[in-house]
C-alpha positions in Angstrom: 106.8 98.7 132.2 107.0 99.1 136.0 109.9 101.1 137.5 111.6 97.9 138.7 111.3 96.3 135.3 112.7 99.5 133.6 115.6 99.6 136.0 116.4 96.0 135.3 116.3 96.6 131.6 118.6 99.5 131.9 121.1 97.5 133.9 121.1 94.6 131.4 123.4 94.6 128.4 121.5 96.3 125.6 121.2 93.1 123.4 119.5 91.2 126.3 116.6 93.7 126.7 114.5 92.0 124.2 115.4 88.5 125.3 114.5 89.4 128.9 110.9 90.4 127.8 110.3 87.3 125.6 109.2 89.2 122.5 106.6 87.6 120.2 107.0 88.5 116.6 103.6 89.2 114.9 102.3 90.4 111.5 99.4 92.7 110.8 96.1 91.4 109.6 95.4 93.6 106.5 92.5 96.1 106.1 91.8 94.4 102.8 90.6 91.3 104.7 88.3 93.1 107.1 84.8 94.5 106.8 84.1 97.2 109.3 80.6 97.0 110.9 81.3 99.1 113.9 78.8 101.7 115.1 81.5 104.1 116.1 83.9 103.7 113.1 81.7 102.8 110.2 80.0 106.3 110.2 83.5 107.8 110.2 84.5 105.7 107.2 81.4 107.0 105.5 82.2 110.6 106.3 85.7 110.1 104.8 84.2 108.6 101.7 81.3 111.1 101.3 82.9 114.3 102.7 86.7 114.2 103.3 87.7 112.6 100.0 85.4 114.7 97.8 86.9 117.8 99.6 90.3 116.4 98.7 89.4 115.8 95.1 88.0 119.3 94.8 91.1 120.9 96.3 93.4 118.7 94.2 91.7 119.3 90.9 90.0 122.7 91.1 91.4 124.9 93.9 95.1 124.0 93.5 97.4 122.9 90.7 98.3 119.5 92.1 96.7 117.4 89.3 97.5 120.1 86.7 101.1 119.6 87.5 100.9 116.0 86.4 99.1 116.9 83.3 101.7 119.5 82.4 104.6 117.1 83.1 102.9 114.5 80.9 102.5 117.0 78.0 106.2 118.0 78.2 105.6 121.4 76.7 107.7 123.6 79.1 104.7 124.7 81.2 105.2 126.2 84.7 104.8 124.4 88.0 102.0 125.4 90.4 102.2 125.3 94.2 104.9 123.9 96.5 107.7 121.4 95.6 106.2 118.7 97.8 102.6 118.9 96.5 102.8 115.6 94.6 102.7 113.8 98.0 99.2 115.1 98.7 97.9 113.5 95.5 99.5 110.2 96.5 98.1 110.3 100.0 94.7 111.0 98.7 94.9 108.1 96.3 96.0 105.9 99.2 93.0 107.0 101.3 90.7 106.4 98.2 92.1 102.8 98.0 91.3 102.1 101.6 87.9 103.7 101.2 87.0 101.7 98.1 87.7 98.6 100.2 85.2 99.7 102.8 82.6 101.5 100.6 82.8 100.6 96.9 82.2 103.7 94.8 82.4 103.3 91.0 82.7 107.1 90.4 85.4 107.5 92.9 87.4 104.6 91.5 87.1 106.0 88.0 88.4 109.3 89.3 91.3 107.5 90.9 92.1 105.7 87.7 92.0 109.0 85.8 94.5 110.5 88.2 96.7 107.4 88.0 96.8 107.6 84.2 98.0 111.3 84.5 100.6 110.3 87.0 101.9 107.6 84.7 102.1 110.0 81.8 104.3 112.3 83.9 107.0 109.6 84.6 110.3 110.2 82.9 111.9 107.5 80.7 114.4 106.5 83.4 111.6 106.0 86.0 112.0 109.3 87.8 108.8 111.1 88.7 108.5 114.5 90.4 106.5 117.2 88.8 108.4 120.0 90.4 111.7 119.0 88.7 110.0 117.8 85.5 108.6 121.3 85.2 111.5 123.4 86.6 114.5 121.5 85.3 115.5 117.9 85.5 119.1 119.0 85.6 118.5 120.2 89.2 117.1 116.9 90.5 118.8 115.0 93.3 120.9 118.0 94.4 118.9 119.3 97.4 118.2 116.7 100.2 115.5 119.0 101.6 113.4 119.1 98.4 111.3 116.0 99.3 112.0 114.0 96.2 112.3 110.8 98.1 109.5 111.8 100.5 107.1 112.2 97.5 108.4 108.9 96.1 107.6 107.2 99.4 104.0 108.3 99.3 103.8 107.1 95.7 105.0 103.7 96.8 102.4 103.5 99.7 99.6 104.6 97.3 100.7 102.1 94.7 100.7 99.2 97.2 97.4 100.2 98.7 95.6 100.7 95.4 96.9 97.3 94.2 95.7 95.6 97.4 92.3 97.2 97.2 91.6 96.9 93.5 94.1 94.5 92.0 95.1 97.3 89.5 98.9 97.6 88.9 99.4 100.8 87.0 100.2 103.0 90.0 102.2 100.1 91.6 104.3 99.8 88.4 105.0 103.5 88.4 106.2 103.2 92.0 108.4 100.2 91.2 110.1 102.1 88.3 110.8 105.0 90.7 112.1 102.7 93.3 114.4 101.1 90.8 115.6 104.5 89.6 116.4 105.6 93.2 118.2 102.3 93.9 120.4 102.7 90.8 121.0 106.3 91.6 122.1 105.9 95.2 122.6 102.5 96.8 124.0 100.7 93.8 126.2 103.7 93.0 127.2 104.1 96.7 126.3 107.8 96.5 125.5 109.3 99.9 122.0 110.7 100.4 120.1 111.6 103.5 116.4 112.1 103.2 115.4 115.6 104.5 111.9 114.3 105.2 111.7 110.6 106.1 109.0 108.4 104.6 110.7 106.4 101.9 112.1 103.9 104.4 108.7 102.6 105.6 107.3 102.8 102.0 110.1 100.6 100.6 109.4 97.9 103.2 105.7 97.9 102.0 107.0 97.6 98.4 109.3 94.8 99.4 106.4 92.9 101.0 104.0 93.2 98.1 106.7 92.4 95.4 109.0 90.1 97.2 112.0 92.0 95.8 114.8 91.9 98.4 116.5 95.0 97.0 113.7 97.2 98.2 114.3 96.0 101.8 118.0 96.6 101.3 117.4 100.1 100.0 115.3 100.9 103.0 118.1 99.7 105.3 120.6 101.7 103.2 118.5 104.9 103.7 118.4 104.3 107.5 122.2 103.7 107.6 122.9 107.0 105.8 121.8 109.0 108.8 124.2 110.4 111.5 127.3 110.1 109.3 127.8 113.7 108.2 126.3 113.2 104.8 123.3 115.6 105.4 123.5 118.9 103.6 121.0 121.7 102.9 118.9 124.3 104.6 117.7 122.3 107.6 121.3 121.2 108.4 122.6 124.8 108.1 120.1 126.5 110.3 121.7 126.9 113.8 118.4 126.5 115.6 117.7 123.3 113.7 120.7 121.4 112.5 121.1 117.7 112.1 118.9 116.9 115.1 115.9 118.5 113.3 116.1 115.6 110.7 117.1 112.9 113.2 120.6 113.0 111.6 122.8 113.8 114.5 123.8 110.2 115.3 123.3 106.9 113.4 119.8 105.4 113.9 121.1 102.4 115.8 122.8 104.8 118.3 119.8 107.1 118.9 118.4 107.3 122.4 116.2 110.4 122.5 113.6 112.0 120.4 114.6 115.2 118.6 113.5 117.6 115.9 110.5 117.4 113.6 107.8 115.1 115.0 106.3 113.8 111.7 109.8 113.0 110.2 110.7 111.2 113.4 107.6 109.0 113.4 108.0 108.0 109.7 111.7 107.3 110.3 111.1 105.1 113.4 108.2 103.3 111.7 110.6 102.4 108.9 113.3 101.4 111.3 110.9 99.1 113.2 109.8 97.6 109.8 113.4 96.9 108.8 114.2 95.5 112.3 111.3 93.0 112.0 112.2 92.0 108.4 115.9 91.6 109.1 115.7 90.6 112.8 118.1 93.4 113.5 118.7 93.9 117.2 120.5 97.2 116.7 117.3 98.8 115.3 115.1 97.0 117.8 116.9 98.3 120.9 117.2 101.8 119.5 113.5 101.9 118.8 112.8 100.7 122.4 115.0 103.4 123.9 113.6 106.2 121.7 110.0 105.0 122.3 110.5 105.3 126.1 111.8 108.9 125.6 108.8 109.8 123.6 106.1 108.2 125.7 107.6 108.7 129.2 108.7 112.4 128.8 107.3 114.0 125.6 103.7 112.8 124.9 100.4 114.6 125.6 97.7 112.8 127.5 95.8 112.7 124.2 98.6 110.7 122.6 99.7 113.8 120.6 103.4 114.6 120.2 105.5 117.6 119.1 104.7 120.5 121.4 106.7 123.2 119.6 105.4 125.1 116.6 108.7 126.6 115.7 110.2 123.3 114.6 106.9 121.4 114.3 108.3 119.0 116.8 110.1 118.5 120.1 111.8 120.9 122.5 112.9 119.6 125.9 111.6 116.8 128.1 108.3 117.6 129.9 107.7 120.8 127.8 104.0 120.1 127.2 102.1 123.4 127.0 98.3 123.2 126.5 97.0 126.2 124.7 100.2 126.6 122.6 100.5 122.8 121.9 101.3 122.1 118.3 100.6 118.4 118.4 100.3 118.0 114.6 97.6 115.7 113.3 100.2 114.0 111.0 102.4 113.3 114.0 99.6 111.5 115.8 98.9 109.5 112.6 102.6 108.6 112.7 102.3 107.5 116.4 99.7 105.0 115.2 102.0 103.7 112.5 105.0 103.4 114.8 103.3 101.9 117.8 101.7 99.2 115.6 105.1 98.3 114.3 106.5 98.2 117.9 103.7 95.8 118.9 104.5 93.6 115.9 108.1 93.5 116.9 107.5 92.6 120.6 103.9 91.5 121.0 103.6 93.8 124.0 100.2 95.4 124.6 101.7 98.7 125.9 102.3 99.8 122.4 98.6 99.3 121.5 97.7 101.3 124.6 99.6 104.3 123.1 98.3 103.6 119.6 94.7 103.6 120.9 95.3 106.8 122.9 96.6 108.6 119.8 94.0 107.2 117.5 90.9 108.0 119.5 92.1 111.4 120.7 94.9 113.4 119.1 94.5 111.8 115.6 90.7 111.6 115.4 90.5 115.2 116.6 92.1 116.2 113.2 88.9 115.3 111.4 85.7 117.2 111.9 82.4 115.5 112.7 81.2 116.7 109.2 84.2 115.1 107.6 85.2 118.2 105.5 87.0 120.4 108.1 90.4 119.7 109.6 92.8 120.6 112.3 96.6 120.9 111.6 97.5 121.4 115.2 95.6 120.0 118.1 95.8 122.1 121.3 94.6 121.0 124.7 93.2 124.4 125.6 91.8 127.3 123.7 90.6 130.9 124.5 88.5 130.7 121.3 91.3 131.4 118.7 91.3 127.9 117.3 89.1 126.8 114.4 88.8 124.0 111.9 89.7 124.8 108.3 88.7 123.5 104.9 92.2 123.2 103.7 95.8 124.3 104.2 98.6 125.6 102.0 100.7 122.6 103.2 97.9 120.1 103.0 99.4 117.0 104.5 97.0 116.6 107.4 93.6 116.2 105.6 94.8 113.3 103.4 96.8 111.8 106.3 93.9 111.6 108.7 91.6 110.4 105.8 93.9 107.5 105.0 94.3 106.6 108.7 90.5 106.5 109.4 89.8 104.6 106.1 92.5 102.0 107.0 91.5 101.6 110.7 90.9 97.9 110.0 94.7 97.5 109.7 95.1 98.0 113.5 92.4 95.7 114.9 94.3 92.4 114.8 97.8 90.9 114.7 98.6 87.3 114.1 101.2 84.6 113.8 101.2 80.8 113.4 100.0 80.2 116.9 96.9 82.4 116.9 95.4 85.9 116.7 95.9 89.0 118.9 92.8 91.3 119.4 94.3 94.7 119.8 91.4 97.1 119.1 87.8 96.6 119.9 86.1 97.6 116.7 83.1 95.7 115.2 84.1 93.8 112.1 83.9 90.6 110.1 87.1 88.9 108.8 88.7 85.5 108.2 92.1 84.0 109.3 93.8 80.9 108.3 95.3 79.0 111.2 96.9 75.6 111.0 95.6 75.2 107.5 92.0 75.9 108.7 89.9 78.9 107.6 88.6 80.7 110.7 85.8 83.3 110.1 85.7 85.8 113.0 83.1 88.4 113.9 83.4 91.0 116.6 80.4 93.0 117.9 80.7 95.9 120.3 79.5 99.4 121.2 83.0 100.4 122.2 84.2 103.1 123.2 80.8 104.0 124.7 80.5 100.7 126.6 82.8 97.8 127.3 80.9 94.8 126.0 82.8 92.9 123.4 81.5 89.7 121.7 83.7 87.7 119.5 82.4 84.7 117.5 84.7 82.2 115.9 83.6 79.7 113.2 86.5 77.5 112.2 85.8 75.2 109.3 87.1 72.3 111.5 87.8 72.1 115.2 91.2 73.8 115.5 93.6 74.6 118.4 95.0 78.1 118.5 95.4 81.1 120.8 93.1 84.1 121.1 95.0 86.9 122.8 92.7 89.6 124.2 94.4 92.9 125.0 94.0 94.2 128.6 93.9 97.9 128.1 96.3 99.9 130.4 93.4 102.1 131.4 91.8 99.1 133.1 94.7 97.7 135.1 95.6 101.0 136.9 99.1 100.8 135.6 100.8 104.2 135.1 99.7 105.8 131.8 102.4 105.4 130.5 105.8 105.3 132.1 104.4 107.5 135.0 104.2 110.6 132.8 100.5 110.4 133.6 99.0 108.3 136.4 95.5 107.6 137.6 94.6 109.2 140.9 92.8 106.1 142.0 95.4 103.3 142.2 93.0 100.3 142.6 93.0 98.1 139.5 89.6 97.6 138.1 88.4 94.2 136.9 87.4 92.8 133.5 85.0 89.9 132.9 85.6 87.0 130.5 83.3 84.2 129.4 83.6 81.5 126.7 80.2 80.0 125.6 78.5 81.5 128.6 80.9 80.2 131.2 83.2 82.4 133.2 86.9 81.5 132.6 90.2 82.4 134.0 92.9 83.0 131.5 96.7 83.4 132.0 98.1 86.8 131.2 101.2 87.4 128.9 102.6 90.6 127.6 99.4 92.5 128.6 97.0 90.0 126.9 94.6 87.4 128.3 95.6 84.1 126.5 92.8 81.7 125.5 94.6 78.6 124.2 92.1 75.9 123.4 90.5 73.9 120.6 87.9 76.2 119.0 84.9 74.9 117.1 82.2 76.5 115.0 80.0 78.9 116.9 82.3 79.4 119.9 81.7 82.8 121.5 83.9 84.9 123.7 82.3 87.6 125.9 84.8 90.2 127.2 83.5 93.0 129.4 85.7 96.0 130.0 84.7 98.4 132.8 84.0 101.9 131.7 84.7 104.0 134.8 85.5 107.7 134.9 89.1 108.1 135.9 91.1 111.2 136.9 94.7 111.5 135.8 97.6 113.7 136.9 100.9 114.6 135.3 104.3 114.2 136.7 105.3 117.4 138.5 107.9 118.2 135.9 105.0 119.0 133.5 104.6 122.6 134.7 101.6 123.3 132.6 99.5 120.7 134.4 100.5 121.4 138.0 97.3 121.5 140.2 95.2 120.1 137.4 93.6 116.8 136.5 92.4 115.3 133.2 89.3 113.1 132.8 89.3 109.8 130.9 86.7 107.1 130.3 87.8 104.0 128.5 90.2 105.2 125.8 88.7 108.6 125.5 90.1 111.8 127.0 87.5 114.4 127.8 87.5 118.2 127.7 85.3 121.1 128.8 84.1 123.3 126.0 82.2 126.6 126.2 79.5 125.4 123.8 78.2 123.0 126.5 78.7 125.3 129.4 77.2 128.7 128.7 80.1 129.8 126.6 82.6 129.4 129.4 85.3 126.7 130.0 87.4 128.5 132.6 87.1 130.3 135.9 86.4 127.2 138.0 88.0 124.5 140.1 87.0 120.9 140.4 84.9 120.3 143.5 86.3 118.1 146.2 83.5 115.7 145.5 83.1 115.9 141.7 80.2 113.5 141.5 81.0 112.3 138.0 78.0 111.1 136.1 77.9 109.6 132.6 75.0 110.6 130.3 73.9 110.2 126.7 74.6 113.4 124.8 74.9 114.7 121.3 77.5 117.0 119.6 75.9 118.0 116.3 75.0 114.5 114.9 77.5 112.6 116.9 75.9 110.5 119.7 78.4 110.4 122.6 78.7 109.7 126.3 79.3 113.0 128.1 80.4 113.4 131.7 78.8 115.9 134.1 80.6 116.9 137.3 80.6 119.5 140.1 82.9 122.5 140.1 83.3 125.6 142.4 83.2 128.9 140.5 85.8 131.5 141.3 85.1 134.8 142.9 82.3 133.4 145.2 80.3 132.1 142.2 79.2 129.0 144.1 79.0 125.4 143.0 77.7 124.4 139.6 77.6 121.4 137.2 79.6 121.3 134.0 79.6 118.9 131.1 82.7 117.4 129.5 82.7 115.9 126.0 85.1 113.6 124.3 88.1 115.6 123.1 87.9 114.5 119.5 84.4 116.3 119.2 85.4 119.8 120.3 85.5 122.8 117.9 82.7 121.5 115.7 80.3 124.2 116.8 82.5 127.2 116.1 85.4 128.7 118.0 85.0 128.8 121.8 86.8 128.2 125.0 88.1 124.7 125.8 90.4 122.9 128.2 91.5 119.3 128.9 93.4 119.9 132.1 91.0 121.0 134.9 92.2 123.0 137.9 91.6 121.3 141.2 92.2 124.2 143.7 92.9 123.5 147.3 91.7 120.3 148.9 
């Protein structure tokens, strides 16, 4: 949104903001209907299937007691609980990732392992539908007494896993366990009108997924009920009592519909706002819609890293004050970046505006993908934007949310390519795939081919069974148009918009633009081809002056990818230089371990009379795969 548009929106009555922007309500096109063929993403799906998920299975079954806890709860012999009270959630997230992976890469042994786990989970469920191994093994008399003990958080991940596994395999056992737990919670709280504030949000978005797959209205009502509990003084427990945290830490200081700024723990916030956007869409609730719009602007305009990461502070795993975005001490948790993908997708579905996909893409290709190693079996919890060599990827973590979270995101990347409604399809991400839509009663197979993000050629072929009129909406990425990126927190140094090229069946066409998309509205027939060329220019970005950490520095971006300088490519050093006045950026084929990438070489002036030399920058997501070494994203420019 431009300054003038933002000012106008702020001057309008709050309920007219959405009407002024002519929102288009959309729905996602499910991963279960998409076959990924992409040269960039397909190898990453394979690494999740062949490396990340086996690592998760090993850690879950052998190295930790996560599965043993379900076995013990099923035996009901008074055995002790192992690990942390929220460890059940990691099992559920791993199962969700397995579900997505089975859709992409069928694996009979992996599916059998998942079925084995699900049977153990089902055996641990209590007769009244309650399931949580910590309380089953330490005393059911203590359940539902501490809002911070993640009972509803674990339940939410159970629901997401149950829905995903059912969609991928058609098997209901885990879904039925989730339904029984949801019914238990509904009876315990909403129907009993018993206040409860989730200490770690997640159940809200999960209940909407359960509602969509079952059609049971009460799950949507329960999600809305959980949202409405916040900000009313009901929250009690350790996080509320800590003076340095308090209600803001759990987004509980004011009711959700009155929230205007981002606070507290970043992952909890992302899950909450994803759920609120889901409920807003399902119930057409303007209160939630406008609150989400306002909070989104606070996150993206004042509190987001150029990589799309959020949550700069390690002390609260979240937000501090506006524009506090340190680089080397950045927390920027992988799970928070995963949450940014979730939330921005839902905002796009609410409004049909491309700006949300711009942020989604930024987070996906940079801050989130950085959490997964190129080998697939090492992970980052935090994702700094500079390092003196102290950062290293790890096999696992005591709190192991990030490995399964990034695995489920990568495995389900098909969920984010398209959106749709009755009038047509929206192409949001440029990822090679094959899929099928049904529009106006006609089946429309669609195939996309591309080498994105390394080049900008995108070919889309449509094969409707019969000639059919519908819209194809092609996203115009914000990094093409020269618009501020985003909300002027970051901006390109070169202000000239760059052009894109569009052809249909070999003929250049002009298409109207709406909400950041090119709109091709025509009758489509079998074999029609859209050729969409996006320019992949090297761009320099600068921060607003309020971001003190980036004063006198620039970042390099090409397409959706943010770049960094790492010691491994530059004689072990990534500091002690300034960008030359004429950088002479050149794009070259390069390799980081087995990852074929486009690197960028450029000229710098060494400090202390070291003279000019040429450095190599690599995509940010590939750094720290060759051992600990120096790295920086924001490059000093010196005096010009």
